[in-house]
All heavy atoms as a GROMACS GRO file, in nm:
protein
  618
    1MET      N    1   2.952   2.673  -1.977
    1MET     CA    2   2.957   2.710  -1.837
    1MET      C    3   3.065   2.816  -1.816
    1MET      O    4   3.175   2.806  -1.869
    1MET     CB    5   2.986   2.589  -1.751
    1MET     CG    6   2.997   2.622  -1.606
    1MET     SD    7   3.024   2.475  -1.506
    1MET     CE    8   3.051   2.552  -1.352
    2VAL      N    9   3.036   2.913  -1.737
    2VAL     CA   10   3.130   3.019  -1.705
    2VAL      C   11   3.230   2.968  -1.603
    2VAL      O   12   3.193   2.904  -1.505
    2VAL     CB   13   3.056   3.142  -1.648
    2VAL    CG1   14   3.154   3.247  -1.601
    2VAL    CG2   15   2.960   3.199  -1.751
    3THR      N   16   3.358   2.996  -1.626
    3THR     CA   17   3.461   2.960  -1.530
    3THR      C   18   3.547   3.082  -1.502
    3THR      O   19   3.566   3.166  -1.589
    3THR     CB   20   3.551   2.846  -1.582
    3THR    OG1   21   3.610   2.888  -1.704
    3THR    CG2   22   3.473   2.718  -1.602
    4LEU      N   23   3.598   3.091  -1.382
    4LEU     CA   24   3.680   3.205  -1.342
    4LEU      C   25   3.829   3.177  -1.351
    4LEU      O   26   3.909   3.262  -1.317
    4LEU     CB   27   3.643   3.247  -1.200
    4LEU     CG   28   3.505   3.308  -1.184
    4LEU    CD1   29   3.471   3.327  -1.037
    4LEU    CD2   30   3.498   3.441  -1.257
    5HIS      N   31   3.869   3.058  -1.397
    5HIS     CA   32   4.009   3.021  -1.413
    5HIS      C   33   4.086   3.044  -1.283
    5HIS      O   34   4.182   3.121  -1.278
    5HIS     CB   35   4.072   3.098  -1.529
    5HIS     CG   36   3.993   3.092  -1.654
    5HIS    ND1   37   3.980   2.976  -1.728
    5HIS    CD2   38   3.918   3.185  -1.717
    5HIS    CE1   39   3.902   2.999  -1.832
    5HIS    NE2   40   3.863   3.125  -1.827
    6LEU      N   41   4.042   2.978  -1.178
    6LEU     CA   42   4.103   2.995  -1.046
    6LEU      C   43   4.222   2.902  -1.030
    6LEU      O   44   4.218   2.786  -1.069
    6LEU     CB   45   4.001   2.967  -0.936
    6LEU     CG   46   3.877   3.056  -0.938
    6LEU    CD1   47   3.779   3.011  -0.832
    6LEU    CD2   48   3.914   3.201  -0.920
    7ASP      N   49   4.326   2.953  -0.972
    7ASP     CA   50   4.447   2.879  -0.941
    7ASP      C   51   4.417   2.774  -0.834
    7ASP      O   52   4.335   2.798  -0.746
    7ASP     CB   53   4.549   2.980  -0.889
    7ASP     CG   54   4.691   2.938  -0.917
    7ASP    OD1   55   4.722   2.905  -1.032
    7ASP    OD2   56   4.769   2.941  -0.821
    8ASP      N   57   4.482   2.661  -0.838
    8ASP     CA   58   4.462   2.557  -0.736
    8ASP      C   59   4.492   2.610  -0.597
    8ASP      O   60   4.424   2.576  -0.501
    8ASP     CB   61   4.550   2.435  -0.764
    8ASP     CG   62   4.494   2.345  -0.873
    8ASP    OD1   63   4.375   2.361  -0.907
    8ASP    OD2   64   4.570   2.260  -0.923
    9SER      N   65   4.596   2.692  -0.584
    9SER     CA   66   4.630   2.744  -0.453
    9SER      C   67   4.521   2.834  -0.398
    9SER      O   68   4.497   2.839  -0.278
    9SER     CB   69   4.764   2.820  -0.457
    9SER     OG   70   4.755   2.931  -0.544
   10VAL      N   71   4.452   2.907  -0.487
   10VAL     CA   72   4.341   2.993  -0.445
   10VAL      C   73   4.225   2.907  -0.395
   10VAL      O   74   4.169   2.932  -0.289
   10VAL     CB   75   4.295   3.086  -0.560
   10VAL    CG1   76   4.168   3.160  -0.523
   10VAL    CG2   77   4.405   3.183  -0.598
   11ILE      N   78   4.193   2.804  -0.470
   11ILE     CA   79   4.083   2.715  -0.430
   11ILE      C   80   4.113   2.647  -0.297
   11ILE      O   81   4.027   2.638  -0.211
   11ILE     CB   82   4.053   2.613  -0.541
   11ILE    CG1   83   3.996   2.686  -0.663
   11ILE    CG2   84   3.956   2.505  -0.493
   11ILE    CD1   85   3.977   2.601  -0.785
   12LYS      N   86   4.238   2.604  -0.279
   12LYS     CA   87   4.277   2.539  -0.153
   12LYS      C   88   4.272   2.634  -0.035
   12LYS      O   89   4.256   2.592   0.079
   12LYS     CB   90   4.415   2.477  -0.166
   12LYS     CG   91   4.415   2.354  -0.254
   12LYS     CD   92   4.553   2.297  -0.269
   12LYS     CE   93   4.550   2.179  -0.365
   12LYS     NZ   94   4.683   2.124  -0.392
   13SER      N   95   4.285   2.765  -0.062
   13SER     CA   96   4.283   2.864   0.047
   13SER      C   97   4.142   2.899   0.092
   13SER      O   98   4.124   2.962   0.196
   13SER     CB   99   4.355   2.992   0.003
   13SER     OG  100   4.275   3.067  -0.085
   14LEU      N  101   4.041   2.856   0.016
   14LEU     CA  102   3.903   2.890   0.051
   14LEU      C  103   3.851   2.803   0.164
   14LEU      O  104   3.877   2.682   0.168
   14LEU     CB  105   3.812   2.873  -0.072
   14LEU     CG  106   3.841   2.963  -0.192
   14LEU    CD1  107   3.747   2.927  -0.308
   14LEU    CD2  108   3.827   3.109  -0.157
   15SER      N  109   3.777   2.865   0.254
   15SER     CA  110   3.712   2.790   0.363
   15SER      C  111   3.593   2.714   0.307
   15SER      O  112   3.552   2.736   0.191
   15SER     CB  113   3.666   2.887   0.471
   15SER     OG  114   3.558   2.966   0.422
   16ASN      N  115   3.535   2.627   0.388
   16ASN     CA  116   3.415   2.554   0.344
   16ASN      C  117   3.302   2.650   0.309
   16ASN      O  118   3.231   2.628   0.212
   16ASN     CB  119   3.370   2.455   0.451
   16ASN     CG  120   3.458   2.333   0.456
   16ASN    OD1  121   3.524   2.298   0.359
   16ASN    ND2  122   3.461   2.268   0.571
   17ASN      N  123   3.285   2.755   0.390
   17ASN     CA  124   3.180   2.853   0.361
   17ASN      C  125   3.205   2.920   0.226
   17ASN      O  126   3.112   2.940   0.147
   17ASN     CB  127   3.174   2.960   0.470
   17ASN     CG  128   3.126   2.905   0.602
   17ASN    OD1  129   3.075   2.794   0.611
   17ASN    ND2  130   3.141   2.982   0.707
   18GLU      N  131   3.330   2.957   0.200
   18GLU     CA  132   3.364   3.022   0.074
   18GLU      C  133   3.348   2.928  -0.044
   18GLU      O  134   3.304   2.969  -0.152
   18GLU     CB  135   3.506   3.078   0.082
   18GLU     CG  136   3.516   3.193   0.180
   18GLU     CD  137   3.657   3.226   0.224
   18GLU    OE1  138   3.747   3.140   0.214
   18GLU    OE2  139   3.676   3.340   0.270
   19LEU      N  140   3.377   2.801  -0.025
   19LEU     CA  141   3.354   2.702  -0.130
   19LEU      C  142   3.204   2.689  -0.159
   19LEU      O  143   3.164   2.674  -0.275
   19LEU     CB  144   3.414   2.566  -0.092
   19LEU     CG  145   3.566   2.558  -0.097
   19LEU    CD1  146   3.613   2.427  -0.033
   19LEU    CD2  147   3.617   2.570  -0.239
   20ASN      N  148   3.123   2.696  -0.055
   20ASN     CA  149   2.977   2.692  -0.074
   20ASN      C  150   2.929   2.814  -0.152
   20ASN      O  151   2.839   2.802  -0.236
   20ASN     CB  152   2.905   2.683   0.060
   20ASN     CG  153   2.922   2.548   0.125
   20ASN    OD1  154   2.946   2.448   0.058
   20ASN    ND2  155   2.912   2.544   0.256
   21ILE      N  156   2.988   2.930  -0.125
   21ILE     CA  157   2.952   3.051  -0.200
   21ILE      C  158   2.991   3.033  -0.347
   21ILE      O  159   2.912   3.064  -0.437
   21ILE     CB  160   3.020   3.176  -0.140
   21ILE    CG1  161   2.966   3.204   0.000
   21ILE    CG2  162   3.001   3.297  -0.231
   21ILE    CD1  163   3.046   3.306   0.079
   22LEU      N  164   3.111   2.981  -0.372
   22LEU     CA  165   3.157   2.957  -0.508
   22LEU      C  166   3.064   2.862  -0.582
   22LEU      O  167   3.026   2.887  -0.697
   22LEU     CB  168   3.300   2.903  -0.508
   22LEU     CG  169   3.364   2.878  -0.644
   22LEU    CD1  170   3.379   3.008  -0.722
   22LEU    CD2  171   3.502   2.812  -0.626
   23LYS      N  172   3.023   2.756  -0.515
   23LYS     CA  173   2.930   2.660  -0.575
   23LYS      C  174   2.797   2.729  -0.608
   23LYS      O  175   2.744   2.709  -0.717
   23LYS     CB  176   2.907   2.544  -0.478
   23LYS     CG  177   2.814   2.438  -0.532
   23LYS     CD  178   2.796   2.324  -0.434
   23LYS     CE  179   2.701   2.223  -0.495
   23LYS     NZ  180   2.629   2.146  -0.398
   24PHE      N  181   2.745   2.808  -0.516
   24PHE     CA  182   2.620   2.880  -0.540
   24PHE      C  183   2.634   2.972  -0.661
   24PHE      O  184   2.546   2.978  -0.747
   24PHE     CB  185   2.578   2.961  -0.417
   24PHE     CG  186   2.450   3.036  -0.438
   24PHE    CD1  187   2.327   2.975  -0.415
   24PHE    CD2  188   2.450   3.167  -0.485
   24PHE    CE1  189   2.209   3.043  -0.437
   24PHE    CE2  190   2.332   3.236  -0.507
   24PHE     CZ  191   2.211   3.173  -0.483
   25VAL      N  192   2.746   3.043  -0.670
   25VAL     CA  193   2.768   3.136  -0.781
   25VAL      C  194   2.768   3.059  -0.914
   25VAL      O  195   2.701   3.100  -1.009
   25VAL     CB  196   2.900   3.214  -0.763
   25VAL    CG1  197   2.939   3.288  -0.890
   25VAL    CG2  198   2.887   3.312  -0.647
   26TYR      N  199   2.842   2.949  -0.921
   26TYR     CA  200   2.848   2.872  -1.045
   26TYR      C  201   2.712   2.814  -1.083
   26TYR      O  202   2.680   2.805  -1.201
   26TYR     CB  203   2.951   2.758  -1.035
   26TYR     CG  204   3.091   2.803  -1.066
   26TYR    CD1  205   3.198   2.753  -0.993
   26TYR    CD2  206   3.119   2.892  -1.168
   26TYR    CE1  207   3.329   2.792  -1.021
   26TYR    CE2  208   3.248   2.931  -1.196
   26TYR     CZ  209   3.352   2.881  -1.123
   26TYR     OH  210   3.481   2.920  -1.151
   27GLU      N  211   2.632   2.778  -0.986
   27GLU     CA  212   2.500   2.721  -1.015
   27GLU      C  213   2.394   2.826  -1.047
   27GLU      O  214   2.288   2.793  -1.099
   27GLU     CB  215   2.454   2.635  -0.897
   27GLU     CG  216   2.536   2.509  -0.881
   27GLU     CD  217   2.502   2.430  -0.756
   27GLU    OE1  218   2.426   2.480  -0.671
   27GLU    OE2  219   2.553   2.317  -0.742
   28ASN      N  220   2.421   2.953  -1.014
   28ASN     CA  221   2.321   3.059  -1.030
   28ASN      C  222   2.382   3.186  -1.088
   28ASN      O  223   2.352   3.297  -1.044
   28ASN     CB  224   2.258   3.092  -0.894
   28ASN     CG  225   2.194   2.972  -0.830
   28ASN    OD1  226   2.086   2.931  -0.867
   28ASN    ND2  227   2.264   2.912  -0.735
   29ILE      N  228   2.467   3.172  -1.189
   29ILE     CA  229   2.542   3.286  -1.241
   29ILE      C  230   2.451   3.400  -1.285
   29ILE      O  231   2.472   3.515  -1.248
   29ILE     CB  232   2.636   3.243  -1.354
   29ILE    CG1  233   2.752   3.164  -1.294
   29ILE    CG2  234   2.688   3.364  -1.432
   29ILE    CD1  235   2.848   3.109  -1.391
   30GLU      N  236   2.350   3.372  -1.365
   30GLU     CA  237   2.263   3.478  -1.416
   30GLU      C  238   2.196   3.554  -1.302
   30GLU      O  239   2.183   3.676  -1.306
   30GLU     CB  240   2.158   3.421  -1.512
   30GLU     CG  241   2.216   3.376  -1.644
   30GLU     CD  242   2.284   3.488  -1.720
   30GLU    OE1  243   2.231   3.601  -1.724
   30GLU    OE2  244   2.392   3.463  -1.777
   31GLU      N  245   2.155   3.481  -1.202
   31GLU     CA  246   2.089   3.544  -1.087
   31GLU      C  247   2.189   3.629  -1.007
   31GLU      O  248   2.157   3.741  -0.967
   31GLU     CB  249   2.030   3.434  -0.998
   31GLU     CG  250   1.939   3.484  -0.891
   31GLU     CD  251   1.876   3.370  -0.812
   31GLU    OE1  252   1.881   3.254  -0.855
   31GLU    OE2  253   1.823   3.400  -0.705
   32VAL      N  254   2.309   3.577  -0.987
   32VAL     CA  255   2.411   3.648  -0.910
   32VAL      C  256   2.449   3.779  -0.979
   32VAL      O  257   2.473   3.880  -0.913
   32VAL     CB  258   2.535   3.560  -0.886
   32VAL    CG1  259   2.650   3.638  -0.827
   32VAL    CG2  260   2.499   3.443  -0.796
   33LEU      N  261   2.452   3.780  -1.111
   33LEU     CA  262   2.488   3.901  -1.185
   33LEU      C  263   2.392   4.016  -1.157
   33LEU      O  264   2.429   4.132  -1.174
   33LEU     CB  265   2.493   3.872  -1.335
   33LEU     CG  266   2.610   3.786  -1.382
   33LEU    CD1  267   2.597   3.755  -1.530
   33LEU    CD2  268   2.742   3.854  -1.352
   34ASN      N  269   2.271   3.985  -1.114
   34ASN     CA  270   2.172   4.088  -1.086
   34ASN      C  271   2.149   4.109  -0.937
   34ASN      O  272   2.055   4.177  -0.898
   34ASN     CB  273   2.039   4.052  -1.154
   34ASN     CG  274   2.055   4.049  -1.305
   34ASN    OD1  275   2.104   4.143  -1.364
   34ASN    ND2  276   2.017   3.939  -1.365
   35MET      N  277   2.234   4.052  -0.854
   35MET     CA  278   2.217   4.062  -0.709
   35MET      C  279   2.311   4.165  -0.649
   35MET      O  280   2.420   4.188  -0.700
   35MET     CB  281   2.252   3.928  -0.641
   35MET     CG  282   2.153   3.821  -0.653
   35MET     SD  283   2.214   3.677  -0.559
   35MET     CE  284   2.068   3.579  -0.557
   36SER      N  285   2.269   4.220  -0.538
   36SER     CA  286   2.359   4.300  -0.455
   36SER      C  287   2.430   4.203  -0.361
   36SER      O  288   2.390   4.087  -0.347
   36SER     CB  289   2.279   4.402  -0.374
   36SER     OG  290   2.196   4.334  -0.280
   37ILE      N  291   2.532   4.253  -0.294
   37ILE     CA  292   2.603   4.168  -0.198
   37ILE      C  293   2.509   4.128  -0.084
   37ILE      O  294   2.516   4.016  -0.034
   37ILE     CB  295   2.732   4.235  -0.147
   37ILE    CG1  296   2.819   4.133  -0.072
   37ILE    CG2  297   2.701   4.357  -0.062
   37ILE    CD1  298   2.959   4.183  -0.041
   38GLN      N  299   2.417   4.216  -0.049
   38GLN     CA  300   2.320   4.186   0.057
   38GLN      C  301   2.225   4.075   0.013
   38GLN      O  302   2.190   3.987   0.092
   38GLN     CB  303   2.241   4.310   0.097
   38GLN     CG  304   2.322   4.416   0.166
   38GLN     CD  305   2.395   4.509   0.066
   38GLN    OE1  306   2.378   4.501  -0.054
   38GLN    NE2  307   2.478   4.597   0.121
   39ALA      N  308   2.183   4.079  -0.113
   39ALA     CA  309   2.093   3.975  -0.164
   39ALA      C  310   2.164   3.841  -0.169
   39ALA      O  311   2.105   3.737  -0.132
   39ALA     CB  312   2.041   4.014  -0.303
   40LEU      N  313   2.289   3.840  -0.213
   40LEU     CA  314   2.366   3.715  -0.216
   40LEU      C  315   2.387   3.663  -0.074
   40LEU      O  316   2.374   3.543  -0.049
   40LEU     CB  317   2.500   3.735  -0.286
   40LEU     CG  318   2.589   3.611  -0.298
   40LEU    CD1  319   2.518   3.498  -0.373
   40LEU    CD2  320   2.720   3.647  -0.367
   41SER      N  321   2.413   3.753   0.017
   41SER     CA  322   2.429   3.717   0.157
   41SER      C  323   2.302   3.649   0.209
   41SER      O  324   2.309   3.545   0.276
   41SER     CB  325   2.460   3.842   0.238
   41SER     OG  326   2.457   3.814   0.375
   42SER      N  327   2.190   3.705   0.177
   42SER     CA  328   2.062   3.650   0.222
   42SER      C  329   2.036   3.512   0.161
   42SER      O  330   1.993   3.420   0.230
   42SER     CB  331   1.949   3.746   0.184
   42SER     OG  332   1.825   3.692   0.217
   43ARG      N  333   2.064   3.497   0.033
   43ARG     CA  334   2.039   3.369  -0.036
   43ARG      C  335   2.132   3.259   0.008
   43ARG      O  336   2.094   3.141   0.012
   43ARG     CB  337   2.053   3.387  -0.188
   43ARG     CG  338   1.938   3.457  -0.256
   43ARG     CD  339   1.810   3.375  -0.258
   43ARG     NE  340   1.823   3.243  -0.313
   43ARG     CZ  341   1.820   3.212  -0.442
   43ARG    NH1  342   1.802   3.306  -0.531
   43ARG    NH2  343   1.834   3.088  -0.482
   44THR      N  344   2.257   3.294   0.041
   44THR     CA  345   2.355   3.192   0.079
   44THR      C  346   2.365   3.173   0.229
   44THR      O  347   2.430   3.079   0.273
   44THR     CB  348   2.496   3.227   0.026
   44THR    OG1  349   2.536   3.353   0.080
   44THR    CG2  350   2.498   3.232  -0.126
   45THR      N  351   2.302   3.259   0.305
   45THR     CA  352   2.304   3.261   0.452
   45THR      C  353   2.444   3.287   0.510
   45THR      O  354   2.472   3.248   0.622
   45THR     CB  355   2.243   3.134   0.516
   45THR    OG1  356   2.326   3.022   0.487
   45THR    CG2  357   2.102   3.109   0.466
   46TYR      N  358   2.530   3.349   0.431
   46TYR     CA  359   2.661   3.391   0.480
   46TYR      C  360   2.661   3.544   0.485
   46TYR      O  361   2.594   3.609   0.407
   46TYR     CB  362   2.774   3.341   0.390
   46TYR     CG  363   2.781   3.190   0.386
   46TYR    CD1  364   2.751   3.120   0.271
   46TYR    CD2  365   2.816   3.118   0.499
   46TYR    CE1  366   2.755   2.982   0.269
   46TYR    CE2  367   2.820   2.979   0.498
   46TYR     CZ  368   2.789   2.912   0.382
   46TYR     OH  369   2.793   2.775   0.381
   47SER      N  370   2.739   3.599   0.575
   47SER     CA  371   2.741   3.745   0.592
   47SER      C  372   2.804   3.814   0.472
   47SER      O  373   2.880   3.755   0.395
   47SER     CB  374   2.818   3.782   0.718
   47SER     OG  375   2.956   3.756   0.699
   48SER      N  376   2.771   3.942   0.458
   48SER     CA  377   2.832   4.024   0.352
   48SER      C  378   2.984   4.026   0.368
   48SER      O  379   3.056   4.027   0.268
   48SER     CB  380   2.777   4.166   0.357
   48SER     OG  381   2.639   4.167   0.331
   49ALA      N  382   3.031   4.028   0.492
   49ALA     CA  383   3.175   4.028   0.517
   49ALA      C  384   3.240   3.900   0.465
   49ALA      O  385   3.349   3.904   0.407
   49ALA     CB  386   3.203   4.044   0.666
   50THR      N  387   3.173   3.787   0.483
   50THR     CA  388   3.226   3.659   0.432
   50THR      C  389   3.233   3.662   0.280
   50THR      O  390   3.331   3.617   0.220
   50THR     CB  391   3.139   3.541   0.480
   50THR    OG1  392   3.141   3.538   0.624
   50THR    CG2  393   3.188   3.408   0.425
   51ILE      N  394   3.130   3.717   0.217
   51ILE     CA  395   3.128   3.725   0.070
   51ILE      C  396   3.238   3.819   0.022
   51ILE      O  397   3.306   3.791  -0.077
   51ILE     CB  398   2.989   3.767   0.021
   51ILE    CG1  399   2.889   3.656   0.052
   51ILE    CG2  400   2.992   3.799  -0.129
   51ILE    CD1  401   2.745   3.690   0.030
   52LEU      N  402   3.258   3.928   0.092
   52LEU     CA  403   3.365   4.022   0.055
   52LEU      C  404   3.502   3.957   0.069
   52LEU      O  405   3.588   3.970  -0.020
   52LEU     CB  406   3.355   4.148   0.140
   52LEU     CG  407   3.446   4.262   0.101
   52LEU    CD1  408   3.426   4.303  -0.044
   52LEU    CD2  409   3.420   4.381   0.192
   53ARG      N  410   3.524   3.883   0.178
   53ARG     CA  411   3.651   3.811   0.195
   53ARG      C  412   3.670   3.709   0.083
   53ARG      O  413   3.780   3.693   0.030
   53ARG     CB  414   3.655   3.740   0.331
   53ARG     CG  415   3.695   3.827   0.446
   53ARG     CD  416   3.724   3.746   0.573
   53ARG     NE  417   3.610   3.667   0.617
   53ARG     CZ  418   3.511   3.712   0.694
   53ARG    NH1  419   3.513   3.837   0.737
   53ARG    NH2  420   3.412   3.634   0.730
   54PHE      N  421   3.562   3.641   0.046
   54PHE     CA  422   3.564   3.544  -0.064
   54PHE      C  423   3.610   3.612  -0.193
   54PHE      O  424   3.699   3.562  -0.262
   54PHE     CB  425   3.423   3.484  -0.079
   54PHE     CG  426   3.395   3.420  -0.210
   54PHE    CD1  427   3.443   3.294  -0.239
   54PHE    CD2  428   3.317   3.485  -0.306
   54PHE    CE1  429   3.415   3.234  -0.361
   54PHE    CE2  430   3.289   3.425  -0.427
   54PHE     CZ  431   3.339   3.300  -0.455
   55CYS      N  432   3.552   3.726  -0.224
   55CYS     CA  433   3.589   3.800  -0.346
   55CYS      C  434   3.735   3.841  -0.343
   55CYS      O  435   3.806   3.830  -0.443
   55CYS     CB  436   3.501   3.923  -0.364
   55CYS     SG  437   3.327   3.886  -0.396
   56ARG      N  438   3.780   3.887  -0.229
   56ARG     CA  439   3.920   3.931  -0.215
   56ARG      C  440   4.017   3.814  -0.227
   56ARG      O  441   4.125   3.827  -0.285
   56ARG     CB  442   3.940   4.007  -0.086
   56ARG     CG  443   3.872   4.143  -0.092
   56ARG     CD  444   3.898   4.225   0.028
   56ARG     NE  445   3.840   4.358   0.009
   56ARG     CZ  446   3.804   4.436   0.108
   56ARG    NH1  447   3.819   4.398   0.232
   56ARG    NH2  448   3.752   4.554   0.082
   57LYS      N  449   3.980   3.697  -0.174
   57LYS     CA  450   4.066   3.579  -0.186
   57LYS      C  451   4.080   3.537  -0.332
   57LYS      O  452   4.182   3.482  -0.372
   57LYS     CB  453   4.011   3.462  -0.105
   57LYS     CG  454   4.050   3.465   0.040
   57LYS     CD  455   4.011   3.335   0.108
   57LYS     CE  456   4.049   3.335   0.253
   57LYS     NZ  457   4.007   3.209   0.319
   58LEU      N  458   3.976   3.565  -0.411
   58LEU     CA  459   3.981   3.531  -0.553
   58LEU      C  460   4.061   3.634  -0.633
   58LEU      O  461   4.083   3.618  -0.752
   58LEU     CB  462   3.840   3.520  -0.611
   58LEU     CG  463   3.752   3.410  -0.554
   58LEU    CD1  464   3.620   3.402  -0.630
   58LEU    CD2  465   3.820   3.275  -0.555
   59GLY      N  466   4.100   3.744  -0.567
   59GLY     CA  467   4.183   3.843  -0.633
   59GLY      C  468   4.110   3.968  -0.678
   59GLY      O  469   4.167   4.050  -0.751
   60TYR      N  470   3.986   3.984  -0.637
   60TYR     CA  471   3.908   4.101  -0.675
   60TYR      C  472   3.905   4.200  -0.560
   60TYR      O  473   3.914   4.164  -0.444
   60TYR     CB  474   3.765   4.060  -0.714
   60TYR     CG  475   3.765   3.959  -0.826
   60TYR    CD1  476   3.740   3.825  -0.801
   60TYR    CD2  477   3.794   3.997  -0.956
   60TYR    CE1  478   3.743   3.731  -0.903
   60TYR    CE2  479   3.797   3.904  -1.059
   60TYR     CZ  480   3.772   3.772  -1.032
   60TYR     OH  481   3.776   3.680  -1.133
   61SER      N  482   3.888   4.329  -0.594
   61SER     CA  483   3.888   4.432  -0.491
   61SER      C  484   3.759   4.430  -0.409
   61SER      O  485   3.755   4.479  -0.298
   61SER     CB  486   3.908   4.570  -0.552
   61SER     OG  487   3.801   4.600  -0.641
   62GLY      N  488   3.654   4.373  -0.466
   62GLY     CA  489   3.526   4.367  -0.398
   62GLY      C  490   3.423   4.293  -0.480
   62GLY      O  491   3.455   4.234  -0.584
   63PHE      N  492   3.298   4.300  -0.436
   63PHE     CA  493   3.191   4.226  -0.501
   63PHE      C  494   3.161   4.281  -0.640
   63PHE      O  495   3.134   4.204  -0.733
   63PHE     CB  496   3.065   4.229  -0.413
   63PHE     CG  497   2.954   4.144  -0.464
   63PHE    CD1  498   2.967   4.006  -0.472
   63PHE    CD2  499   2.834   4.200  -0.504
   63PHE    CE1  500   2.864   3.926  -0.520
   63PHE    CE2  501   2.730   4.122  -0.551
   63PHE     CZ  502   2.745   3.985  -0.559
   64ALA      N  503   3.167   4.413  -0.657
   64ALA     CA  504   3.138   4.473  -0.788
   64ALA      C  505   3.238   4.426  -0.893
   64ALA      O  506   3.199   4.390  -1.005
   64ALA     CB  507   3.139   4.625  -0.778
   65GLU      N  508   3.365   4.422  -0.858
   65GLU     CA  509   3.466   4.374  -0.953
   65GLU      C  510   3.449   4.225  -0.982
   65GLU      O  511   3.468   4.180  -1.095
   65GLU     CB  512   3.606   4.402  -0.899
   65GLU     CG  513   3.715   4.369  -1.000
   65GLU     CD  514   3.856   4.394  -0.950
   65GLU    OE1  515   3.873   4.436  -0.833
   65GLU    OE2  516   3.949   4.370  -1.028
   66PHE      N  517   3.410   4.149  -0.880
   66PHE     CA  518   3.383   4.006  -0.899
   66PHE      C  519   3.270   3.987  -1.000
   66PHE      O  520   3.280   3.907  -1.091
   66PHE     CB  521   3.348   3.943  -0.763
   66PHE     CG  522   3.301   3.801  -0.772
   66PHE    CD1  523   3.389   3.699  -0.805
   66PHE    CD2  524   3.169   3.768  -0.744
   66PHE    CE1  525   3.346   3.566  -0.812
   66PHE    CE2  526   3.126   3.637  -0.751
   66PHE     CZ  527   3.214   3.536  -0.785
   67LYS      N  528   3.161   4.063  -0.983
   67LYS     CA  529   3.048   4.052  -1.076
   67LYS      C  530   3.089   4.096  -1.217
   67LYS      O  531   3.045   4.037  -1.315
   67LYS     CB  532   2.929   4.136  -1.029
   67LYS     CG  533   2.853   4.073  -0.916
   67LYS     CD  534   2.724   4.138  -0.877
   67LYS     CE  535   2.684   4.265  -0.938
   67LYS     NZ  536   2.554   4.316  -0.893
   68TYR      N  537   3.173   4.198  -1.227
   68TYR     CA  538   3.221   4.243  -1.357
   68TYR      C  539   3.296   4.131  -1.427
   68TYR      O  540   3.276   4.106  -1.546
   68TYR     CB  541   3.311   4.366  -1.339
   68TYR     CG  542   3.364   4.421  -1.468
   68TYR    CD1  543   3.288   4.508  -1.546
   68TYR    CD2  544   3.491   4.385  -1.513
   68TYR    CE1  545   3.336   4.558  -1.665
   68TYR    CE2  546   3.540   4.435  -1.632
   68TYR     CZ  547   3.463   4.520  -1.709
   68TYR     OH  548   3.512   4.568  -1.827
   69ALA      N  549   3.382   4.060  -1.354
   69ALA     CA  550   3.458   3.948  -1.412
   69ALA      C  551   3.364   3.835  -1.453
   69ALA      O  552   3.382   3.775  -1.559
   69ALA     CB  553   3.562   3.898  -1.313
   70LEU      N  554   3.264   3.807  -1.371
   70LEU     CA  555   3.164   3.705  -1.407
   70LEU      C  556   3.092   3.742  -1.536
   70LEU      O  557   3.073   3.659  -1.624
   70LEU     CB  558   3.060   3.690  -1.295
   70LEU     CG  559   3.089   3.596  -1.181
   70LEU    CD1  560   2.972   3.598  -1.083
   70LEU    CD2  561   3.113   3.455  -1.230
   71ARG      N  562   3.051   3.868  -1.545
   71ARG     CA  563   2.978   3.916  -1.662
   71ARG      C  564   3.066   3.905  -1.787
   71ARG      O  565   3.020   3.863  -1.893
   71ARG     CB  566   2.931   4.060  -1.641
   71ARG     CG  567   2.838   4.107  -1.747
   71ARG     CD  568   2.772   4.240  -1.712
   71ARG     NE  569   2.658   4.214  -1.622
   71ARG     CZ  570   2.652   4.256  -1.496
   71ARG    NH1  571   2.748   4.326  -1.443
   71ARG    NH2  572   2.546   4.228  -1.423
   72ALA      N  573   3.194   3.940  -1.775
   72ALA     CA  574   3.286   3.932  -1.887
   72ALA      C  575   3.302   3.787  -1.933
   72ALA      O  576   3.303   3.759  -2.054
   72ALA     CB  577   3.422   3.990  -1.848
   73GLU      N  578   3.311   3.695  -1.838
   73GLU     CA  579   3.322   3.552  -1.874
   73GLU      C  580   3.194   3.502  -1.937
   73GLU      O  581   3.197   3.423  -2.030
   73GLU     CB  582   3.357   3.469  -1.750
   73GLU     CG  583   3.500   3.480  -1.706
   73GLU     CD  584   3.599   3.430  -1.811
   73GLU    OE1  585   3.574   3.324  -1.872
   73GLU    OE2  586   3.700   3.496  -1.831
   74ALA      N  587   3.080   3.547  -1.888
   74ALA     CA  588   2.952   3.503  -1.943
   74ALA      C  589   2.935   3.551  -2.087
   74ALA      O  590   2.875   3.481  -2.169
   74ALA     CB  591   2.837   3.556  -1.856
   75LYS      N  592   2.987   3.668  -2.119
   75LYS     CA  593   2.976   3.722  -2.255
   75LYS      C  594   3.061   3.643  -2.354
   75LYS      O  595   3.033   3.644  -2.473
   75LYS     CB  596   3.018   3.869  -2.258
   75LYS     CG  597   2.913   3.960  -2.200
   75LYS     CD  598   2.956   4.104  -2.212
   75LYS     CE  599   2.849   4.195  -2.155
   75LYS     NZ  600   2.887   4.337  -2.164
   76LYS      N  601   3.165   3.577  -2.306
   76LYS     CA  602   3.252   3.499  -2.394
   76LYS      C  603   3.184   3.375  -2.450
   76LYS      O  604   3.226   3.321  -2.550
   76LYS     CB  605   3.380   3.457  -2.320
   76LYS     CG  606   3.474   3.570  -2.293
   76LYS     CD  607   3.597   3.518  -2.221
   76LYS     CE  608   3.693   3.630  -2.188
   76LYS     NZ  609   3.810   3.579  -2.114
   77GLU      N  610   3.079   3.331  -2.383
   77GLU     CA  611   3.012   3.207  -2.425
   77GLU      C  612   2.917   3.230  -2.538
   77GLU      O  613   2.853   3.323  -2.560
   77GLU     CB  614   2.939   3.145  -2.306
   77GLU     CG  615   3.036   3.092  -2.206
   77GLU     CD  616   2.971   3.005  -2.101
   77GLU    OE1  617   2.849   3.004  -2.089
   77GLU    OE2  618   3.045   2.935  -2.033
   0.00000   0.00000   0.00000
């Protein structure tokens, strides 16, 4: 399973919506790697802005960098 090695303080800072996005990402990693932010927004029913805030809270500059980190972790397996 791919993990992003998130700090406890980062996880505690996430809202319920952001935790739901994180859960969706972990359950659908391969699919998320091929999605745009708009597609993820549509699938999770959260706005693109919410997803962008989620990525930034995790320490990434945006969705593209988040996907890059996911892809790098997936290659390690």
